[in-house]
C-alpha positions as CSV (number, residue, x, y, z in Angstrom):
1,X,26.8,-10.4,3.8
2,X,26.8,-13.9,2.2
3,X,23.1,-14.3,3.0
4,X,22.3,-10.9,1.4
5,X,24.3,-11.8,-1.8
6,X,22.5,-15.2,-1.9
7,X,19.1,-13.6,-1.7
8,X,20.0,-10.9,-4.2
9,X,21.2,-13.6,-6.7
10,X,17.9,-15.4,-6.5
11,X,16.0,-12.2,-7.0
12,X,17.9,-11.6,-10.3
13,X,17.4,-15.1,-11.4
14,X,13.6,-15.4,-10.8
15,X,11.3,-14.3,-13.6
16,X,8.3,-12.3,-12.5
17,X,5.7,-14.3,-14.5
18,X,5.3,-18.0,-14.9
19,X,6.3,-19.7,-18.1
20,X,4.3,-22.9,-17.3
21,X,2.1,-24.1,-20.2
22,X,-1.0,-24.0,-18.0
23,X,-0.5,-20.3,-17.4
24,X,-0.1,-19.6,-21.1
25,X,-3.2,-21.6,-22.0
26,X,-5.5,-19.2,-20.3
27,X,-4.9,-15.5,-20.6
28,X,-5.0,-13.5,-17.4
29,X,-7.9,-11.0,-17.1
30,X,-7.2,-7.5,-18.3
31,X,-7.5,-5.9,-14.9
32,X,-4.5,-7.9,-13.7
33,X,-2.1,-6.0,-16.0
34,X,-2.4,-3.0,-13.7
35,X,-0.8,-5.0,-10.9
36,X,2.3,-6.4,-12.7
37,X,4.4,-3.3,-11.9
38,X,3.7,-3.2,-8.1
39,X,4.0,-7.0,-7.9
40,X,7.4,-6.7,-9.6
41,X,8.5,-4.1,-7.1
42,X,7.3,-6.0,-4.1
43,X,9.0,-9.2,-5.2
44,X,12.2,-7.4,-6.0
45,X,12.2,-5.6,-2.7
46,X,11.7,-8.8,-0.7
47,X,14.3,-10.8,-2.6
48,X,16.9,-8.1,-2.5
49,X,17.8,-8.6,1.1
50,X,17.4,-11.0,4.1
51,X,15.6,-8.4,6.2
52,X,12.7,-10.7,7.2
53,X,15.1,-13.5,8.3
54,X,17.2,-11.1,10.3
55,X,14.1,-9.7,12.1
56,X,13.0,-13.2,13.0
57,X,16.5,-14.0,14.2
58,X,16.5,-10.8,16.4
59,X,13.1,-11.7,17.9
60,X,14.0,-15.3,18.7
61,X,17.5,-14.4,19.9
62,X,16.2,-11.8,22.2
63,X,13.1,-13.5,23.6
64,X,13.4,-17.2,22.8
65,X,10.2,-19.2,23.3
66,X,7.1,-17.2,24.2
67,X,4.6,-19.3,26.1
68,X,1.2,-17.7,26.9
69,X,1.4,-15.7,30.1
70,X,5.2,-15.6,30.2
71,X,7.4,-12.6,30.6
72,X,9.1,-13.5,27.3
73,X,5.9,-13.2,25.4
74,X,5.0,-9.9,26.9
75,X,8.5,-8.6,26.1
76,X,8.2,-9.8,22.5
77,X,4.9,-8.1,22.0
78,X,6.3,-4.8,23.3
79,X,9.3,-5.1,21.1
80,X,7.2,-5.9,18.0
81,X,5.0,-2.9,18.7
82,X,8.0,-0.6,18.9
83,X,9.4,-2.0,15.6
84,X,6.1,-1.6,13.8
85,X,6.0,2.1,14.8
86,X,9.5,2.5,13.6
87,X,8.4,0.9,10.3
88,X,5.8,3.7,10.0
89,X,2.8,1.5,10.2
90,X,-0.5,3.1,11.2
91,X,-2.7,2.6,14.2
92,X,-0.2,0.3,16.0
93,X,-1.8,-0.8,19.2
94,X,-2.4,-3.8,21.5
95,X,-5.7,-5.3,22.4
96,X,-5.8,-7.0,25.8
97,X,-6.5,-10.7,26.1
98,X,-6.7,-12.8,29.2
99,X,-4.8,-16.0,28.7
100,X,-4.1,-19.2,30.7
101,X,-0.8,-19.5,32.5
102,X,0.5,-23.1,32.4
103,X,3.9,-23.8,34.0
104,X,5.9,-26.8,33.0
105,X,8.2,-27.1,36.0
106,X,10.8,-29.9,36.3
107,X,9.9,-33.2,34.6
108,X,11.4,-36.5,33.8
109,X,10.5,-40.0,32.7
110,X,12.7,-43.1,33.3
111,X,12.4,-46.8,32.6
112,X,13.0,-48.8,35.7
113,X,12.4,-52.3,34.4
114,X,13.6,-54.4,32.6
115,X,16.7,-52.1,32.7
116,X,17.0,-48.5,33.8
117,X,17.4,-45.7,31.2
118,X,16.0,-42.2,30.7
119,X,13.3,-41.4,28.2
120,X,13.3,-38.2,26.0
121,X,10.1,-36.6,27.1
122,X,8.1,-33.3,27.2
123,X,5.0,-32.9,29.3
124,X,1.9,-32.0,27.2
125,X,0.7,-28.5,27.5
126,X,-2.0,-28.0,30.1
127,X,-1.3,-31.3,31.7
128,X,-1.6,-31.7,35.4
129,X,1.5,-32.8,37.3
130,X,2.2,-36.0,39.2
131,X,2.3,-36.3,42.9
132,X,5.6,-35.0,44.4
133,X,7.2,-38.5,44.4
134,X,6.0,-39.2,40.8
135,X,4.0,-42.1,39.4
136,X,5.7,-45.5,39.1
137,X,3.7,-48.1,37.1
138,X,3.8,-50.8,34.5
139,X,3.3,-49.6,30.9
140,X,0.5,-50.8,28.7
141,X,1.3,-50.2,25.0
142,X,-1.6,-49.6,22.6
143,X,-1.6,-48.8,18.9
144,X,-4.9,-47.0,18.6
145,X,-8.1,-46.0,20.4
146,X,-9.7,-49.3,19.3
147,X,-6.7,-51.2,20.7
148,X,-7.1,-49.3,24.0
149,X,-10.8,-50.3,24.1
150,X,-9.9,-53.9,23.4
151,X,-7.3,-53.9,26.2
152,X,-9.2,-51.5,28.5
153,X,-9.4,-54.0,31.4
154,X,-5.6,-54.0,31.6
155,X,-5.2,-50.2,31.7
156,X,-6.3,-49.7,35.3
157,X,-3.4,-48.7,37.5
158,X,-1.0,-48.5,34.5
159,X,0.7,-45.9,32.4
160,X,-0.8,-46.1,28.9
161,X,1.5,-45.5,25.9
162,X,-0.1,-44.6,22.7
163,X,2.4,-45.8,20.1
164,X,0.8,-44.8,16.9
165,X,3.1,-43.8,13.9
166,X,2.7,-40.3,12.6
167,X,0.6,-40.0,9.4
168,X,-0.7,-36.5,9.1
169,X,-1.0,-33.9,11.8
170,X,-4.8,-33.8,11.7
171,X,-5.1,-37.6,11.8
172,X,-2.4,-38.1,14.5
173,X,-3.1,-35.2,16.8
174,X,-6.2,-36.8,18.6
175,X,-3.8,-39.2,20.4
176,X,-2.2,-36.2,22.0
177,X,-5.3,-34.1,22.6
178,X,-7.8,-36.8,23.5
179,X,-5.7,-39.7,24.5
180,X,-5.3,-38.8,28.2
181,X,-9.0,-38.6,28.9
182,X,-9.6,-41.8,26.9
183,X,-7.1,-43.7,29.0
184,X,-8.3,-42.1,32.2
185,X,-11.8,-43.6,31.7
186,X,-10.2,-47.1,31.9
187,X,-8.4,-46.2,35.1
188,X,-5.0,-45.4,33.7
189,X,-2.7,-43.4,36.1
190,X,-0.9,-41.5,33.4
191,X,-0.4,-41.3,29.6
192,X,2.7,-41.3,27.3
193,X,2.1,-40.4,23.7
194,X,4.4,-41.1,20.8
195,X,5.4,-37.7,19.5
196,X,3.1,-36.2,16.9
197,X,5.7,-35.8,14.1
198,X,7.9,-38.0,11.9
199,X,10.9,-39.8,13.5
200,X,14.0,-37.7,13.8
201,X,16.9,-37.2,16.2
202,X,15.1,-38.4,19.3
203,X,13.1,-35.2,19.7
204,X,9.9,-35.2,21.8
205,X,7.1,-33.0,20.5
206,X,5.0,-31.2,23.0
207,X,1.5,-29.7,22.3
208,X,-1.8,-29.2,24.0
209,X,-4.2,-31.7,25.4
210,X,-7.9,-31.2,26.1
211,X,-9.2,-32.9,29.2
212,X,-12.8,-34.2,29.0
213,X,-15.2,-33.1,31.7
214,X,-16.3,-36.7,32.4
215,X,-12.9,-38.2,33.1
216,X,-10.2,-37.8,35.7
217,X,-7.3,-35.4,34.8
218,X,-4.2,-37.5,34.7
219,X,-0.6,-36.5,33.8
220,X,0.5,-36.8,30.2
221,X,3.7,-36.5,28.3
222,X,5.1,-37.0,24.8
223,X,8.1,-39.2,24.3
224,X,10.4,-39.4,21.3
225,X,9.4,-41.8,18.6
226,X,12.6,-43.8,19.1
227,X,11.8,-44.3,22.8
228,X,8.2,-45.3,22.0
229,X,9.5,-48.0,19.6
230,X,12.0,-49.2,22.2
231,X,9.2,-49.6,24.8
232,X,7.1,-51.4,22.1
233,X,9.9,-53.9,21.4
234,X,10.3,-54.6,25.1
235,X,6.6,-55.2,25.5
236,X,6.6,-57.4,22.4
237,X,9.3,-59.6,23.9
238,X,7.1,-60.1,26.9
239,X,9.1,-57.9,29.3
240,X,7.5,-56.2,32.2
241,X,8.0,-52.5,31.4
242,X,7.9,-50.1,34.4
243,X,8.3,-46.4,34.1
244,X,8.6,-43.6,36.7
245,X,7.0,-40.3,35.5
246,X,7.6,-37.1,37.4
247,X,6.0,-33.8,36.4
248,X,5.6,-30.5,38.3
249,X,3.2,-29.1,35.7
250,X,0.4,-26.9,36.9
251,X,-2.0,-24.2,35.8
252,X,-2.0,-20.8,37.5
253,X,-4.6,-18.0,37.3
254,X,-5.3,-16.2,34.0
255,X,-3.0,-13.3,33.2
256,X,-3.2,-10.4,30.7
257,X,-1.6,-10.7,27.3
258,X,-2.5,-9.0,24.0
259,X,-3.0,-9.2,20.3
260,X,-0.8,-6.7,18.5
261,X,-2.3,-4.8,15.6
262,X,-0.7,-2.6,12.9
263,X,-2.2,-1.2,9.7
264,X,-1.6,0.4,6.4
265,X,-4.7,2.6,6.1
266,X,-6.5,2.4,2.8
267,X,-6.5,5.5,0.6
268,X,-10.1,5.2,-0.6
269,X,-11.9,2.6,1.5
270,X,-10.2,2.6,4.9
271,X,-13.2,0.9,6.6
272,X,-12.8,-2.2,4.5
273,X,-10.0,-4.6,5.8
274,X,-7.7,-7.2,4.4
275,X,-6.2,-9.0,7.4
276,X,-3.0,-11.0,7.5
277,X,-1.0,-12.4,10.5
278,X,0.3,-15.2,12.6
279,X,0.5,-16.1,16.3
280,X,3.3,-14.6,18.4
281,X,3.0,-17.1,21.3
282,X,4.9,-20.4,21.1
283,X,5.5,-23.5,23.2
284,X,8.1,-23.2,25.9
285,X,10.8,-25.2,24.0
286,X,13.0,-24.2,21.1
287,X,12.5,-20.6,20.1
288,X,9.2,-20.7,18.2
289,X,10.9,-19.7,15.0
290,X,8.8,-21.8,12.6
291,X,5.8,-22.0,14.9
292,X,5.0,-19.2,14.5
293,X,7.5,-16.5,14.6
294,X,8.2,-16.8,10.9
295,X,4.5,-16.4,10.1
296,X,4.3,-13.2,12.2
297,X,7.3,-11.7,10.5
298,X,6.5,-12.5,6.8
299,X,2.9,-11.1,7.2
300,X,4.2,-8.0,9.0
301,X,6.9,-7.7,6.3
302,X,4.2,-7.5,3.6
303,X,3.0,-4.2,5.1
304,X,6.5,-2.9,5.9
305,X,7.5,-3.3,2.2
306,X,4.4,-1.6,0.9
307,X,5.1,1.3,3.3
308,X,8.7,1.5,2.2
309,X,7.7,1.4,-1.5
310,X,4.9,4.0,-1.2
311,X,2.3,1.4,-2.1
312,X,-1.0,2.3,-0.3
313,X,-4.0,0.2,-1.5
314,X,-7.6,1.2,-1.6
315,X,-8.5,-0.8,1.4
316,X,-6.8,-1.0,4.8
317,X,-4.3,-3.7,5.2
318,X,-4.1,-5.0,8.8
319,X,-1.5,-7.2,10.4
320,X,-2.4,-9.0,13.6
321,X,0.0,-11.0,15.8
322,X,-2.3,-13.1,17.8
323,X,-1.7,-14.4,21.3
324,X,-2.4,-17.8,22.9
325,X,-2.9,-19.9,19.8
326,X,-1.0,-22.8,21.2
327,X,-2.9,-23.6,24.4
328,X,-6.2,-21.8,24.4
329,X,-7.0,-19.9,21.1
330,X,-8.1,-16.9,23.1
331,X,-6.4,-14.4,20.9
332,X,-8.5,-15.4,17.9
333,X,-11.7,-15.3,19.9
334,X,-10.8,-12.0,21.4
335,X,-10.2,-10.5,18.0
336,X,-13.6,-11.7,16.8
337,X,-15.3,-10.2,19.8
338,X,-13.4,-6.9,19.7
339,X,-14.1,-6.4,16.0
340,X,-17.5,-8.0,15.6
341,X,-19.1,-4.7,14.5
342,X,-16.7,-4.5,11.5
343,X,-16.4,-8.2,10.5
344,X,-18.7,-7.7,7.6
345,X,-16.2,-5.2,6.3
346,X,-13.4,-7.8,6.4
347,X,-12.7,-8.6,2.7
348,X,-10.3,-11.4,3.4
349,X,-8.3,-12.9,6.3
350,X,-5.0,-14.8,5.8
351,X,-3.0,-16.7,8.4
352,X,0.6,-18.0,8.0
353,X,1.1,-20.9,10.5
354,X,2.7,-23.7,8.6
355,X,6.3,-22.5,8.6
356,X,8.1,-20.3,6.2
357,X,9.7,-23.0,4.1
358,X,9.5,-23.0,0.2
359,X,6.2,-21.5,-0.7
360,X,4.0,-23.4,-3.2
361,X,0.9,-21.2,-3.0
362,X,-2.1,-20.7,-0.8
363,X,-5.1,-22.5,0.5
364,X,-8.4,-20.7,-0.1
365,X,-12.0,-20.9,1.2
366,X,-14.5,-18.7,-0.5
367,X,-17.0,-18.5,-3.4
368,X,-16.2,-19.5,-7.0
369,X,-15.9,-16.0,-8.2
370,X,-13.4,-15.2,-5.4
371,X,-11.4,-18.4,-6.2
372,X,-11.1,-17.4,-9.8
373,X,-9.8,-14.0,-8.8
374,X,-7.3,-15.6,-6.4
375,X,-6.1,-17.9,-9.1
376,X,-5.6,-15.0,-11.4
377,X,-3.5,-13.1,-8.8
378,X,-1.4,-16.2,-8.3
379,X,-0.2,-16.0,-11.8
380,X,1.9,-13.0,-10.7
381,X,3.8,-15.4,-8.4
382,X,5.0,-17.8,-11.1
383,X,8.6,-16.9,-10.6
384,X,8.3,-17.7,-6.9
385,X,6.8,-21.1,-7.5
386,X,3.8,-20.1,-5.4
387,X,0.9,-20.4,-7.9
388,X,-1.0,-23.4,-6.4
389,X,-4.4,-22.6,-4.9
390,X,-5.6,-25.3,-2.5
391,X,-9.1,-26.4,-1.8
392,X,-9.4,-24.8,1.6
393,X,-7.7,-22.0,3.6
394,X,-7.9,-20.9,7.2
395,X,-6.2,-21.0,10.6
396,X,-6.8,-21.3,14.3
397,X,-6.6,-17.6,14.9
398,X,-8.8,-16.4,12.0
399,X,-11.4,-19.1,12.1
400,X,-13.6,-17.5,14.8
401,X,-14.0,-14.4,12.7
402,X,-14.2,-16.3,9.4
403,X,-17.0,-18.5,10.7
404,X,-18.9,-15.5,12.3
405,X,-19.1,-13.4,9.2
406,X,-18.4,-15.9,6.3
407,X,-15.1,-14.1,5.4
408,X,-13.0,-15.5,2.6
409,X,-10.0,-17.2,4.2
410,X,-6.5,-18.0,3.1
411,X,-3.5,-19.8,4.5
412,X,0.1,-20.2,3.2
413,X,1.1,-23.5,1.7
414,X,4.8,-24.5,1.9
415,X,7.0,-27.6,1.4
416,X,9.5,-28.3,4.2
417,X,10.4,-30.2,7.4
418,X,7.8,-28.3,9.5
419,X,6.5,-31.3,11.5
420,X,9.9,-32.8,12.2
421,X,10.8,-29.8,14.3
422,X,7.2,-28.7,15.3
423,X,6.8,-28.1,19.1
424,X,10.4,-29.3,19.8
425,X,13.7,-27.9,21.0
426,X,14.8,-27.8,17.4
427,X,12.4,-25.0,16.3
428,X,15.1,-22.4,15.9
429,X,15.8,-19.8,13.2
430,X,18.8,-21.7,11.8
431,X,16.3,-24.3,10.3
432,X,14.9,-21.5,8.0
433,X,16.4,-20.6,4.7
434,X,16.5,-16.8,4.3
435,X,15.6,-17.1,0.6
436,X,12.5,-19.2,1.3
437,X,11.5,-16.7,4.0
438,X,11.9,-13.8,1.5
439,X,9.7,-15.7,-1.0
440,X,7.0,-16.2,1.5
441,X,7.0,-12.5,2.3
442,X,6.9,-11.6,-1.4
443,X,4.0,-14.0,-2.1
444,X,1.9,-12.7,0.8
445,X,2.7,-9.1,-0.1
446,X,1.6,-9.4,-3.7
447,X,-1.6,-11.4,-2.9
448,X,-2.6,-9.1,0.0
449,X,-1.9,-5.9,-2.0
450,X,-3.9,-6.8,-5.0
451,X,-6.9,-8.0,-3.0
452,X,-6.8,-4.8,-0.9
453,X,-6.5,-2.6,-4.0
454,X,-8.9,-4.1,-6.5
455,X,-11.8,-1.8,-7.6
456,X,-14.2,-4.6,-6.9
457,X,-14.4,-6.4,-3.5
458,X,-13.1,-10.0,-3.6
459,X,-15.9,-12.4,-4.4
460,X,-18.3,-9.7,-5.9
């Protein structure tokens, strides 16, 4: 009840148009006036209750984390399909996707010298395991790929630790994804990677690696930033640092999963599509609330609210909950392949996969005419603080389709602690503010509705 009152209070306090000087300086186009009333209704509906947050809490409480190929993921997909049907969405169905089945198993890492202590670790996704007795070896600490190259002669027979402070995800991720094969080429036995995320509460961050075809597959794990710095200090003092790494990780045969699709069929142009969604799979730690349960729920919520309010746009709105984004990307590829014949009829695709913290706007990729339209629609979101339109938009799941047919692409942009909890045990629903989540759903709903309903196709 307290959550509901808090959300309702915010709804009453938020104006529905921006009062920023930049917005007043350029009058919105005349066609936009038609959409103020439905935008007002969608925002008010979203902010009147914590429905989206409660639905996310239910999903993560019931099923927890949802690794590709796991029973938990399959159960979550069945549950979401049933809920979509109860919401009254059209054409709710699953589309089969074969996905990899990686199993973490038991794992541990322990410093043996200069003094014994355990390390906070998580094996990297798709890593191979160690021999049954583990790997025990001296640690070579490097700070970059160039540092590894300079010290390459020392890597043979050692465990290489990439201790590179987090800057941005795109800049830091290669140490996790490519580091194991880089080190293997120099004869390393295993790799430890400083977690790809900012320091905080000694949390290791997992994530996928990609083995190169021309290097041996060696075990790899992430360790907490605090532990990486501790090993660095030991090495800097001239200590011989020895670690024992034990991992049961292994890959089993592919298994069947599915993308989940629901629609709000268009009233005039049902064969043109505006697609929104997120990925329903997650890593096997935490509960996958921010990555990406929240993205699934807020995009789904956009259609649910339109259905509830009797708002049916000209074009079909489609929500897709993609599978296997985390360790394979097969859901996005399967969607492209299954819908190839209709991709030219996709007006826009939007992915929410950066968390559902305070929304600031959207990233957008498309032509200049489409960008001007998107900026105009964003003026309806002034009261939510979600008016910024970034230079590029997209996402792992929509990119295969977007590239295939040059579809305008969008992504949500937010401000919050996403990468501090990203791929960790701490990715749980309590880290998400119900009001912020409601704002995300409102912003997506307004943007998607207007694009789907405009008389002229986006970009024309």
